[in-house]
PDBQT receptor file of N, H, CA, C and O in Angstrom, charges set to zero:
ATOM      1  N   MET A   1    -219.935-161.850 -49.062  1.00  0.00    +0.000 N 
ATOM      2  CA  MET A   1    -221.040-162.666 -49.562  1.00  0.00    +0.000 C 
ATOM      3  C   MET A   1    -222.355-162.059 -49.086  1.00  0.00    +0.000 C 
ATOM      4  O   MET A   1    -222.514-161.739 -47.908  1.00  0.00    +0.000 OA
ATOM      5  N   THR A   2    -223.271-161.908 -49.995  1.00  0.00    +0.000 N 
ATOM      6  H   THR A   2    -223.142-162.168 -50.952  1.00  0.00    +0.000 HD
ATOM      7  CA  THR A   2    -224.578-161.338 -49.686  1.00  0.00    +0.000 C 
ATOM      8  C   THR A   2    -225.604-162.435 -49.495  1.00  0.00    +0.000 C 
ATOM      9  O   THR A   2    -225.614-163.429 -50.220  1.00  0.00    +0.000 OA
ATOM     10  N   ASN A   3    -226.457-162.245 -48.521  1.00  0.00    +0.000 N 
ATOM     11  H   ASN A   3    -226.449-161.437 -47.932  1.00  0.00    +0.000 HD
ATOM     12  CA  ASN A   3    -227.586-163.153 -48.346  1.00  0.00    +0.000 C 
ATOM     13  C   ASN A   3    -228.729-162.654 -49.212  1.00  0.00    +0.000 C 
ATOM     14  O   ASN A   3    -229.311-161.603 -48.940  1.00  0.00    +0.000 OA
ATOM     15  N   TRP A   4    -229.047-163.400 -50.246  1.00  0.00    +0.000 N 
ATOM     16  H   TRP A   4    -228.575-164.253 -50.467  1.00  0.00    +0.000 HD
ATOM     17  CA  TRP A   4    -230.134-163.048 -51.150  1.00  0.00    +0.000 C 
ATOM     18  C   TRP A   4    -231.413-163.667 -50.619  1.00  0.00    +0.000 C 
ATOM     19  O   TRP A   4    -231.395-164.782 -50.098  1.00  0.00    +0.000 OA
ATOM     20  N   ARG A   5    -232.513-162.959 -50.745  1.00  0.00    +0.000 N 
ATOM     21  H   ARG A   5    -232.527-162.053 -51.168  1.00  0.00    +0.000 HD
ATOM     22  CA  ARG A   5    -233.799-163.505 -50.323  1.00  0.00    +0.000 C 
ATOM     23  C   ARG A   5    -234.844-163.214 -51.383  1.00  0.00    +0.000 C 
ATOM     24  O   ARG A   5    -234.732-162.258 -52.150  1.00  0.00    +0.000 OA
ATOM     25  N   LYS A   6    -235.855-164.056 -51.408  1.00  0.00    +0.000 N 
ATOM     26  H   LYS A   6    -235.946-164.833 -50.784  1.00  0.00    +0.000 HD
ATOM     27  CA  LYS A   6    -236.944-163.859 -52.355  1.00  0.00    +0.000 C 
ATOM     28  C   LYS A   6    -238.260-163.819 -51.595  1.00  0.00    +0.000 C 
ATOM     29  O   LYS A   6    -238.330-164.208 -50.429  1.00  0.00    +0.000 OA
ATOM     30  N   SER A   7    -239.273-163.357 -52.248  1.00  0.00    +0.000 N 
ATOM     31  H   SER A   7    -239.216-163.040 -53.195  1.00  0.00    +0.000 HD
ATOM     32  CA  SER A   7    -240.589-163.246 -51.648  1.00  0.00    +0.000 C 
ATOM     33  C   SER A   7    -241.112-164.609 -51.235  1.00  0.00    +0.000 C 
ATOM     34  O   SER A   7    -240.859-165.612 -51.903  1.00  0.00    +0.000 OA
ATOM     35  N   SER A   8    -241.838-164.639 -50.135  1.00  0.00    +0.000 N 
ATOM     36  H   SER A   8    -242.043-163.825 -49.592  1.00  0.00    +0.000 HD
ATOM     37  CA  SER A   8    -242.467-165.890 -49.701  1.00  0.00    +0.000 C 
ATOM     38  C   SER A   8    -243.522-166.328 -50.707  1.00  0.00    +0.000 C 
ATOM     39  O   SER A   8    -243.916-167.494 -50.717  1.00  0.00    +0.000 OA
ATOM     40  N   TYR A   9    -243.983-165.422 -51.544  1.00  0.00    +0.000 N 
ATOM     41  H   TYR A   9    -243.664-164.474 -51.536  1.00  0.00    +0.000 HD
ATOM     42  CA  TYR A   9    -244.964-165.754 -52.583  1.00  0.00    +0.000 C 
ATOM     43  C   TYR A   9    -244.339-166.546 -53.728  1.00  0.00    +0.000 C 
ATOM     44  O   TYR A   9    -245.057-167.123 -54.545  1.00  0.00    +0.000 OA
ATOM     45  N   SER A  10    -243.010-166.578 -53.796  1.00  0.00    +0.000 N 
ATOM     46  H   SER A  10    -242.427-166.110 -53.133  1.00  0.00    +0.000 HD
ATOM     47  CA  SER A  10    -242.326-167.268 -54.880  1.00  0.00    +0.000 C 
ATOM     48  C   SER A  10    -242.324-168.784 -54.721  1.00  0.00    +0.000 C 
ATOM     49  O   SER A  10    -242.108-169.504 -55.696  1.00  0.00    +0.000 OA
ATOM     50  N   GLY A  11    -242.556-169.270 -53.528  1.00  0.00    +0.000 N 
ATOM     51  H   GLY A  11    -242.732-168.685 -52.736  1.00  0.00    +0.000 HD
ATOM     52  CA  GLY A  11    -242.533-170.710 -53.297  1.00  0.00    +0.000 C 
ATOM     53  C   GLY A  11    -241.145-171.273 -53.498  1.00  0.00    +0.000 C 
ATOM     54  O   GLY A  11    -240.153-170.606 -53.203  1.00  0.00    +0.000 OA
ATOM     55  N   ASP A  12    -241.064-172.494 -53.998  1.00  0.00    +0.000 N 
ATOM     56  H   ASP A  12    -241.870-173.036 -54.237  1.00  0.00    +0.000 HD
ATOM     57  CA  ASP A  12    -239.779-173.150 -54.211  1.00  0.00    +0.000 C 
ATOM     58  C   ASP A  12    -239.256-172.966 -55.633  1.00  0.00    +0.000 C 
ATOM     59  O   ASP A  12    -238.208-173.509 -55.982  1.00  0.00    +0.000 OA
ATOM     60  N   GLY A  13    -239.965-172.221 -56.439  1.00  0.00    +0.000 N 
ATOM     61  H   GLY A  13    -240.816-171.780 -56.156  1.00  0.00    +0.000 HD
ATOM     62  CA  GLY A  13    -239.579-172.051 -57.837  1.00  0.00    +0.000 C 
ATOM     63  C   GLY A  13    -238.348-171.188 -58.022  1.00  0.00    +0.000 C 
ATOM     64  O   GLY A  13    -237.901-170.517 -57.092  1.00  0.00    +0.000 OA
ATOM     65  N   ASN A  14    -237.807-171.208 -59.220  1.00  0.00    +0.000 N 
ATOM     66  H   ASN A  14    -238.171-171.753 -59.976  1.00  0.00    +0.000 HD
ATOM     67  CA  ASN A  14    -236.633-170.410 -59.566  1.00  0.00    +0.000 C 
ATOM     68  C   ASN A  14    -236.996-169.297 -60.530  1.00  0.00    +0.000 C 
ATOM     69  O   ASN A  14    -236.141-168.834 -61.285  1.00  0.00    +0.000 OA
ATOM     70  N   ASN A  15    -238.229-168.865 -60.520  1.00  0.00    +0.000 N 
ATOM     71  H   ASN A  15    -238.923-169.241 -59.907  1.00  0.00    +0.000 HD
ATOM     72  CA  ASN A  15    -238.692-167.847 -61.446  1.00  0.00    +0.000 C 
ATOM     73  C   ASN A  15    -239.101-166.615 -60.636  1.00  0.00    +0.000 C 
ATOM     74  O   ASN A  15    -240.284-166.293 -60.530  1.00  0.00    +0.000 OA
ATOM     75  N   CYS A  16    -238.103-165.931 -60.066  1.00  0.00    +0.000 N 
ATOM     76  H   CYS A  16    -237.142-166.193 -60.152  1.00  0.00    +0.000 HD
ATOM     77  CA  CYS A  16    -238.429-164.807 -59.193  1.00  0.00    +0.000 C 
ATOM     78  C   CYS A  16    -237.302-163.782 -59.197  1.00  0.00    +0.000 C 
ATOM     79  O   CYS A  16    -236.242-163.992 -59.787  1.00  0.00    +0.000 OA
ATOM     80  N   VAL A  17    -237.560-162.690 -58.532  1.00  0.00    +0.000 N 
ATOM     81  H   VAL A  17    -238.421-162.519 -58.053  1.00  0.00    +0.000 HD
ATOM     82  CA  VAL A  17    -236.552-161.660 -58.308  1.00  0.00    +0.000 C 
ATOM     83  C   VAL A  17    -236.105-161.794 -56.865  1.00  0.00    +0.000 C 
ATOM     84  O   VAL A  17    -236.928-161.971 -55.966  1.00  0.00    +0.000 OA
ATOM     85  N   GLU A  18    -234.796-161.710 -56.641  1.00  0.00    +0.000 N 
ATOM     86  H   GLU A  18    -234.127-161.567 -57.371  1.00  0.00    +0.000 HD
ATOM     87  CA  GLU A  18    -234.244-161.802 -55.294  1.00  0.00    +0.000 C 
ATOM     88  C   GLU A  18    -233.652-160.458 -54.891  1.00  0.00    +0.000 C 
ATOM     89  O   GLU A  18    -233.199-159.689 -55.739  1.00  0.00    +0.000 OA
ATOM     90  N   VAL A  19    -233.661-160.182 -53.589  1.00  0.00    +0.000 N 
ATOM     91  H   VAL A  19    -234.029-160.806 -52.901  1.00  0.00    +0.000 HD
ATOM     92  CA  VAL A  19    -233.142-158.930 -53.054  1.00  0.00    +0.000 C 
ATOM     93  C   VAL A  19    -231.943-159.242 -52.172  1.00  0.00    +0.000 C 
ATOM     94  O   VAL A  19    -231.993-160.135 -51.326  1.00  0.00    +0.000 OA
ATOM     95  N   GLY A  20    -230.869-158.495 -52.380  1.00  0.00    +0.000 N 
ATOM     96  H   GLY A  20    -230.828-157.769 -53.067  1.00  0.00    +0.000 HD
ATOM     97  CA  GLY A  20    -229.673-158.620 -51.542  1.00  0.00    +0.000 C 
ATOM     98  C   GLY A  20    -229.488-157.333 -50.760  1.00  0.00    +0.000 C 
ATOM     99  O   GLY A  20    -229.279-156.272 -51.348  1.00  0.00    +0.000 OA
ATOM    100  N   THR A  21    -229.563-157.416 -49.457  1.00  0.00    +0.000 N 
ATOM    101  H   THR A  21    -229.733-158.278 -48.979  1.00  0.00    +0.000 HD
ATOM    102  CA  THR A  21    -229.462-156.226 -48.606  1.00  0.00    +0.000 C 
ATOM    103  C   THR A  21    -228.157-155.488 -48.875  1.00  0.00    +0.000 C 
ATOM    104  O   THR A  21    -227.069-156.057 -48.788  1.00  0.00    +0.000 OA
ATOM    105  N   GLY A  22    -228.293-154.217 -49.201  1.00  0.00    +0.000 N 
ATOM    106  H   GLY A  22    -229.176-153.754 -49.272  1.00  0.00    +0.000 HD
ATOM    107  CA  GLY A  22    -227.138-153.380 -49.470  1.00  0.00    +0.000 C 
ATOM    108  C   GLY A  22    -226.481-153.614 -50.819  1.00  0.00    +0.000 C 
ATOM    109  O   GLY A  22    -225.443-153.020 -51.111  1.00  0.00    +0.000 OA
ATOM    110  N   VAL A  23    -227.071-154.474 -51.649  1.00  0.00    +0.000 N 
ATOM    111  H   VAL A  23    -227.914-154.956 -51.412  1.00  0.00    +0.000 HD
ATOM    112  CA  VAL A  23    -226.462-154.809 -52.925  1.00  0.00    +0.000 C 
ATOM    113  C   VAL A  23    -227.365-154.457 -54.094  1.00  0.00    +0.000 C 
ATOM    114  O   VAL A  23    -226.972-153.698 -54.980  1.00  0.00    +0.000 OA
ATOM    115  N   GLY A  24    -228.561-154.999 -54.101  1.00  0.00    +0.000 N 
ATOM    116  H   GLY A  24    -228.881-155.616 -53.381  1.00  0.00    +0.000 HD
ATOM    117  CA  GLY A  24    -229.468-154.742 -55.206  1.00  0.00    +0.000 C 
ATOM    118  C   GLY A  24    -230.430-155.883 -55.420  1.00  0.00    +0.000 C 
ATOM    119  O   GLY A  24    -230.815-156.583 -54.484  1.00  0.00    +0.000 OA
ATOM    120  N   ILE A  25    -230.813-156.059 -56.676  1.00  0.00    +0.000 N 
ATOM    121  H   ILE A  25    -230.501-155.490 -57.437  1.00  0.00    +0.000 HD
ATOM    122  CA  ILE A  25    -231.763-157.104 -57.042  1.00  0.00    +0.000 C 
ATOM    123  C   ILE A  25    -231.176-157.949 -58.163  1.00  0.00    +0.000 C 
ATOM    124  O   ILE A  25    -230.319-157.493 -58.920  1.00  0.00    +0.000 OA
ATOM    125  N   ARG A  26    -231.654-159.198 -58.258  1.00  0.00    +0.000 N 
ATOM    126  H   ARG A  26    -232.350-159.569 -57.643  1.00  0.00    +0.000 HD
ATOM    127  CA  ARG A  26    -231.190-160.072 -59.321  1.00  0.00    +0.000 C 
ATOM    128  C   ARG A  26    -232.298-161.035 -59.709  1.00  0.00    +0.000 C 
ATOM    129  O   ARG A  26    -233.242-161.264 -58.952  1.00  0.00    +0.000 OA
ATOM    130  N   ASP A  27    -232.165-161.588 -60.890  1.00  0.00    +0.000 N 
ATOM    131  H   ASP A  27    -231.399-161.402 -61.505  1.00  0.00    +0.000 HD
ATOM    132  CA  ASP A  27    -233.088-162.604 -61.394  1.00  0.00    +0.000 C 
ATOM    133  C   ASP A  27    -232.582-163.952 -60.908  1.00  0.00    +0.000 C 
ATOM    134  O   ASP A  27    -231.407-164.269 -61.090  1.00  0.00    +0.000 OA
ATOM    135  N   SER A  28    -233.439-164.742 -60.299  1.00  0.00    +0.000 N 
ATOM    136  H   SER A  28    -234.394-164.484 -60.151  1.00  0.00    +0.000 HD
ATOM    137  CA  SER A  28    -233.004-166.041 -59.767  1.00  0.00    +0.000 C 
ATOM    138  C   SER A  28    -232.515-166.985 -60.866  1.00  0.00    +0.000 C 
ATOM    139  O   SER A  28    -231.773-167.928 -60.591  1.00  0.00    +0.000 OA
ATOM    140  N   LYS A  29    -232.931-166.731 -62.108  1.00  0.00    +0.000 N 
ATOM    141  H   LYS A  29    -233.534-165.965 -62.331  1.00  0.00    +0.000 HD
ATOM    142  CA  LYS A  29    -232.476-167.573 -63.223  1.00  0.00    +0.000 C 
ATOM    143  C   LYS A  29    -231.085-167.169 -63.711  1.00  0.00    +0.000 C 
ATOM    144  O   LYS A  29    -230.448-167.917 -64.453  1.00  0.00    +0.000 OA
ATOM    145  N   ALA A  30    -230.610-165.993 -63.301  1.00  0.00    +0.000 N 
ATOM    146  H   ALA A  30    -231.127-165.386 -62.698  1.00  0.00    +0.000 HD
ATOM    147  CA  ALA A  30    -229.283-165.506 -63.706  1.00  0.00    +0.000 C 
ATOM    148  C   ALA A  30    -228.592-164.890 -62.488  1.00  0.00    +0.000 C 
ATOM    149  O   ALA A  30    -228.337-163.686 -62.465  1.00  0.00    +0.000 OA
ATOM    150  N   PRO A  31    -228.290-165.705 -61.480  1.00  0.00    +0.000 N 
ATOM    151  CA  PRO A  31    -227.781-165.176 -60.216  1.00  0.00    +0.000 C 
ATOM    152  C   PRO A  31    -226.363-164.606 -60.250  1.00  0.00    +0.000 C 
ATOM    153  O   PRO A  31    -225.934-163.986 -59.277  1.00  0.00    +0.000 OA
ATOM    154  N   ALA A  32    -225.635-164.798 -61.330  1.00  0.00    +0.000 N 
ATOM    155  H   ALA A  32    -225.983-165.302 -62.121  1.00  0.00    +0.000 HD
ATOM    156  CA  ALA A  32    -224.262-164.297 -61.403  1.00  0.00    +0.000 C 
ATOM    157  C   ALA A  32    -224.207-162.778 -61.525  1.00  0.00    +0.000 C 
ATOM    158  O   ALA A  32    -223.181-162.174 -61.211  1.00  0.00    +0.000 OA
ATOM    159  N   THR A  33    -225.287-162.155 -61.974  1.00  0.00    +0.000 N 
ATOM    160  H   THR A  33    -226.121-162.645 -62.229  1.00  0.00    +0.000 HD
ATOM    161  CA  THR A  33    -225.308-160.694 -62.132  1.00  0.00    +0.000 C 
ATOM    162  C   THR A  33    -226.405-160.101 -61.275  1.00  0.00    +0.000 C 
ATOM    163  O   THR A  33    -227.354-160.785 -60.893  1.00  0.00    +0.000 OA
ATOM    164  N   HIS A  34    -226.265-158.828 -60.980  1.00  0.00    +0.000 N 
ATOM    165  H   HIS A  34    -225.494-158.272 -61.290  1.00  0.00    +0.000 HD
ATOM    166  CA  HIS A  34    -227.307-158.136 -60.219  1.00  0.00    +0.000 C 
ATOM    167  C   HIS A  34    -227.370-156.672 -60.642  1.00  0.00    +0.000 C 
ATOM    168  O   HIS A  34    -226.440-156.139 -61.249  1.00  0.00    +0.000 OA
ATOM    169  N   LEU A  35    -228.475-156.048 -60.312  1.00  0.00    +0.000 N 
ATOM    170  H   LEU A  35    -229.230-156.481 -59.819  1.00  0.00    +0.000 HD
ATOM    171  CA  LEU A  35    -228.697-154.636 -60.594  1.00  0.00    +0.000 C 
ATOM    172  C   LEU A  35    -228.532-153.871 -59.287  1.00  0.00    +0.000 C 
ATOM    173  O   LEU A  35    -229.345-154.038 -58.378  1.00  0.00    +0.000 OA
ATOM    174  N   PRO A  36    -227.507-153.041 -59.169  1.00  0.00    +0.000 N 
ATOM    175  CA  PRO A  36    -227.323-152.275 -57.940  1.00  0.00    +0.000 C 
ATOM    176  C   PRO A  36    -228.492-151.302 -57.730  1.00  0.00    +0.000 C 
ATOM    177  O   PRO A  36    -228.924-150.624 -58.662  1.00  0.00    +0.000 OA
ATOM    178  N   VAL A  37    -228.988-151.246 -56.505  1.00  0.00    +0.000 N 
ATOM    179  H   VAL A  37    -228.638-151.796 -55.748  1.00  0.00    +0.000 HD
ATOM    180  CA  VAL A  37    -230.083-150.344 -56.155  1.00  0.00    +0.000 C 
ATOM    181  C   VAL A  37    -229.743-149.705 -54.807  1.00  0.00    +0.000 C 
ATOM    182  O   VAL A  37    -229.446-150.404 -53.838  1.00  0.00    +0.000 OA
ATOM    183  N   SER A  38    -229.789-148.384 -54.756  1.00  0.00    +0.000 N 
ATOM    184  H   SER A  38    -230.031-147.816 -55.543  1.00  0.00    +0.000 HD
ATOM    185  CA  SER A  38    -229.482-147.692 -53.497  1.00  0.00    +0.000 C 
ATOM    186  C   SER A  38    -230.622-147.887 -52.498  1.00  0.00    +0.000 C 
ATOM    187  O   SER A  38    -231.747-148.220 -52.871  1.00  0.00    +0.000 OA
ATOM    188  N   ALA A  39    -230.308-147.674 -51.242  1.00  0.00    +0.000 N 
ATOM    189  H   ALA A  39    -229.394-147.404 -50.940  1.00  0.00    +0.000 HD
ATOM    190  CA  ALA A  39    -231.333-147.793 -50.200  1.00  0.00    +0.000 C 
ATOM    191  C   ALA A  39    -232.467-146.803 -50.449  1.00  0.00    +0.000 C 
ATOM    192  O   ALA A  39    -233.633-147.132 -50.226  1.00  0.00    +0.000 OA
ATOM    193  N   GLN A  40    -232.144-145.609 -50.902  1.00  0.00    +0.000 N 
ATOM    194  H   GLN A  40    -231.197-145.342 -51.084  1.00  0.00    +0.000 HD
ATOM    195  CA  GLN A  40    -233.162-144.602 -51.176  1.00  0.00    +0.000 C 
ATOM    196  C   GLN A  40    -234.075-145.030 -52.325  1.00  0.00    +0.000 C 
ATOM    197  O   GLN A  40    -235.293-144.861 -52.253  1.00  0.00    +0.000 OA
ATOM    198  N   ALA A  41    -233.485-145.582 -53.377  1.00  0.00    +0.000 N 
ATOM    199  H   ALA A  41    -232.496-145.719 -53.435  1.00  0.00    +0.000 HD
ATOM    200  CA  ALA A  41    -234.281-146.039 -54.520  1.00  0.00    +0.000 C 
ATOM    201  C   ALA A  41    -235.170-147.211 -54.128  1.00  0.00    +0.000 C 
ATOM    202  O   ALA A  41    -236.321-147.286 -54.558  1.00  0.00    +0.000 OA
ATOM    203  N   TRP A  42    -234.649-148.127 -53.315  1.00  0.00    +0.000 N 
ATOM    204  H   TRP A  42    -233.714-148.066 -52.966  1.00  0.00    +0.000 HD
ATOM    205  CA  TRP A  42    -235.429-149.290 -52.881  1.00  0.00    +0.000 C 
ATOM    206  C   TRP A  42    -236.601-148.844 -52.010  1.00  0.00    +0.000 C 
ATOM    207  O   TRP A  42    -237.712-149.355 -52.154  1.00  0.00    +0.000 OA
ATOM    208  N   THR A  43    -236.357-147.896 -51.112  1.00  0.00    +0.000 N 
ATOM    209  H   THR A  43    -235.455-147.481 -50.995  1.00  0.00    +0.000 HD
ATOM    210  CA  THR A  43    -237.420-147.370 -50.257  1.00  0.00    +0.000 C 
ATOM    211  C   THR A  43    -238.504-146.708 -51.095  1.00  0.00    +0.000 C 
ATOM    212  O   THR A  43    -239.691-146.898 -50.833  1.00  0.00    +0.000 OA
ATOM    213  N   ALA A  44    -238.108-145.936 -52.095  1.00  0.00    +0.000 N 
ATOM    214  H   ALA A  44    -237.143-145.782 -52.308  1.00  0.00    +0.000 HD
ATOM    215  CA  ALA A  44    -239.080-145.282 -52.974  1.00  0.00    +0.000 C 
ATOM    216  C   ALA A  44    -239.884-146.323 -53.750  1.00  0.00    +0.000 C 
ATOM    217  O   ALA A  44    -241.100-146.189 -53.890  1.00  0.00    +0.000 OA
ATOM    218  N   PHE A  45    -239.212-147.356 -54.253  1.00  0.00    +0.000 N 
ATOM    219  H   PHE A  45    -238.224-147.465 -54.139  1.00  0.00    +0.000 HD
ATOM    220  CA  PHE A  45    -239.906-148.426 -54.969  1.00  0.00    +0.000 C 
ATOM    221  C   PHE A  45    -240.940-149.103 -54.073  1.00  0.00    +0.000 C 
ATOM    222  O   PHE A  45    -242.081-149.311 -54.486  1.00  0.00    +0.000 OA
ATOM    223  N   LEU A  46    -240.546-149.445 -52.858  1.00  0.00    +0.000 N 
ATOM    224  H   LEU A  46    -239.619-149.277 -52.522  1.00  0.00    +0.000 HD
ATOM    225  CA  LEU A  46    -241.471-150.112 -51.939  1.00  0.00    +0.000 C 
ATOM    226  C   LEU A  46    -242.670-149.232 -51.599  1.00  0.00    +0.000 C 
ATOM    227  O   LEU A  46    -243.788-149.726 -51.452  1.00  0.00    +0.000 OA
ATOM    228  N   LYS A  47    -242.435-147.939 -51.475  1.00  0.00    +0.000 N 
ATOM    229  H   LYS A  47    -241.527-147.537 -51.594  1.00  0.00    +0.000 HD
ATOM    230  CA  LYS A  47    -243.522-147.009 -51.171  1.00  0.00    +0.000 C 
ATOM    231  C   LYS A  47    -244.545-146.977 -52.312  1.00  0.00    +0.000 C 
ATOM    232  O   LYS A  47    -245.752-147.018 -52.072  1.00  0.00    +0.000 OA
ATOM    233  N   VAL A  48    -244.058-146.904 -53.545  1.00  0.00    +0.000 N 
ATOM    234  H   VAL A  48    -243.078-146.871 -53.740  1.00  0.00    +0.000 HD
ATOM    235  CA  VAL A  48    -244.949-146.882 -54.711  1.00  0.00    +0.000 C 
ATOM    236  C   VAL A  48    -245.663-148.218 -54.872  1.00  0.00    +0.000 C 
ATOM    237  O   VAL A  48    -246.866-148.256 -55.131  1.00  0.00    +0.000 OA
ATOM    238  N   ALA A  49    -244.920-149.312 -54.720  1.00  0.00    +0.000 N 
ATOM    239  H   ALA A  49    -243.943-149.281 -54.510  1.00  0.00    +0.000 HD
ATOM    240  CA  ALA A  49    -245.527-150.641 -54.864  1.00  0.00    +0.000 C 
ATOM    241  C   ALA A  49    -246.597-150.866 -53.809  1.00  0.00    +0.000 C 
ATOM    242  O   ALA A  49    -247.656-151.418 -54.109  1.00  0.00    +0.000 OA
ATOM    243  N   SER A  50    -246.338-150.449 -52.595  1.00  0.00    +0.000 N 
ATOM    244  H   SER A  50    -245.478-150.001 -52.351  1.00  0.00    +0.000 HD
ATOM    245  CA  SER A  50    -247.306-150.595 -51.511  1.00  0.00    +0.000 C 
ATOM    246  C   SER A  50    -248.564-149.772 -51.791  1.00  0.00    +0.000 C 
ATOM    247  O   SER A  50    -249.679-150.234 -51.546  1.00  0.00    +0.000 OA
ATOM    248  N   ALA A  51    -248.387-148.565 -52.299  1.00  0.00    +0.000 N 
ATOM    249  H   ALA A  51    -247.482-148.189 -52.498  1.00  0.00    +0.000 HD
ATOM    250  CA  ALA A  51    -249.536-147.717 -52.633  1.00  0.00    +0.000 C 
ATOM    251  C   ALA A  51    -250.368-148.345 -53.746  1.00  0.00    +0.000 C 
ATOM    252  O   ALA A  51    -251.597-148.303 -53.707  1.00  0.00    +0.000 OA
ATOM    253  N   GLU A  52    -249.695-148.927 -54.740  1.00  0.00    +0.000 N 
ATOM    254  H   GLU A  52    -248.696-148.961 -54.772  1.00  0.00    +0.000 HD
ATOM    255  CA  GLU A  52    -250.408-149.584 -55.850  1.00  0.00    +0.000 C 
ATOM    256  C   GLU A  52    -251.217-150.775 -55.351  1.00  0.00    +0.000 C 
ATOM    257  O   GLU A  52    -252.358-150.969 -55.769  1.00  0.00    +0.000 OA
ATOM    258  N   VAL A  53    -250.638-151.567 -54.468  1.00  0.00    +0.000 N 
ATOM    259  H   VAL A  53    -249.711-151.410 -54.128  1.00  0.00    +0.000 HD
ATOM    260  CA  VAL A  53    -251.344-152.730 -53.925  1.00  0.00    +0.000 C 
ATOM    261  C   VAL A  53    -252.535-152.266 -53.103  1.00  0.00    +0.000 C 
ATOM    262  O   VAL A  53    -253.623-152.832 -53.216  1.00  0.00    +0.000 OA
ATOM    263  N   SER A  54    -252.346-151.253 -52.286  1.00  0.00    +0.000 N 
ATOM    264  H   SER A  54    -251.462-150.794 -52.194  1.00  0.00    +0.000 HD
ATOM    265  CA  SER A  54    -253.435-150.731 -51.467  1.00  0.00    +0.000 C 
ATOM    266  C   SER A  54    -254.574-150.209 -52.338  1.00  0.00    +0.000 C 
ATOM    267  O   SER A  54    -255.745-150.445 -52.041  1.00  0.00    +0.000 OA
ATOM    268  N   ALA A  55    -254.235-149.508 -53.400  1.00  0.00    +0.000 N 
ATOM    269  H   ALA A  55    -253.283-149.316 -53.641  1.00  0.00    +0.000 HD
ATOM    270  CA  ALA A  55    -255.254-148.965 -54.305  1.00  0.00    +0.000 C 
ATOM    271  C   ALA A  55    -256.015-150.095 -54.995  1.00  0.00    +0.000 C 
ATOM    272  O   ALA A  55    -257.228-149.996 -55.184  1.00  0.00    +0.000 OA
ATOM    273  N   ALA A  56    -255.325-151.152 -55.368  1.00  0.00    +0.000 N 
ATOM    274  H   ALA A  56    -254.340-151.232 -55.214  1.00  0.00    +0.000 HD
ATOM    275  CA  ALA A  56    -255.973-152.283 -56.038  1.00  0.00    +0.000 C 
ATOM    276  C   ALA A  56    -256.912-153.021 -55.089  1.00  0.00    +0.000 C 
ATOM    277  O   ALA A  56    -257.978-153.480 -55.502  1.00  0.00    +0.000 OA
ATOM    278  N   VAL A  57    -256.527-153.136 -53.834  1.00  0.00    +0.000 N 
ATOM    279  H   VAL A  57    -255.662-152.764 -53.499  1.00  0.00    +0.000 HD
ATOM    280  CA  VAL A  57    -257.357-153.829 -52.845  1.00  0.00    +0.000 C 
ATOM    281  C   VAL A  57    -258.630-153.036 -52.564  1.00  0.00    +0.000 C 
ATOM    282  O   VAL A  57    -259.693-153.618 -52.347  1.00  0.00    +0.000 OA
ATOM    283  N   GLU A  58    -258.523-151.716 -52.569  1.00  0.00    +0.000 N 
ATOM    284  H   GLU A  58    -257.660-151.243 -52.746  1.00  0.00    +0.000 HD
ATOM    285  CA  GLU A  58    -259.677-150.862 -52.283  1.00  0.00    +0.000 C 
ATOM    286  C   GLU A  58    -260.725-150.899 -53.387  1.00  0.00    +0.000 C 
ATOM    287  O   GLU A  58    -261.883-150.563 -53.139  1.00  0.00    +0.000 OA
ATOM    288  N   GLN A  59    -260.351-151.296 -54.596  1.00  0.00    +0.000 N 
ATOM    289  H   GLN A  59    -259.411-151.568 -54.798  1.00  0.00    +0.000 HD
ATOM    290  CA  GLN A  59    -261.297-151.276 -55.721  1.00  0.00    +0.000 C 
ATOM    291  C   GLN A  59    -262.246-152.403 -55.671  1.00  0.00    +0.000 C 
ATOM    292  O   GLN A  59    -263.104-152.527 -56.545  1.00  0.00    +0.000 OA
TER     293      GLN A  59
């Protein structure tokens, strides 16, 4: 069993993406399925997303 977590920005709603450590990502509205994501791919995604947020804040 995987512990799924969602962003603290999601609040109590069910309209979010959840992350399962070592498993992947899933849509909270369709929790029966998930998209497998490797640790390397997740790290690369976070690096790009973080850079995008930083660039937006600087503008």
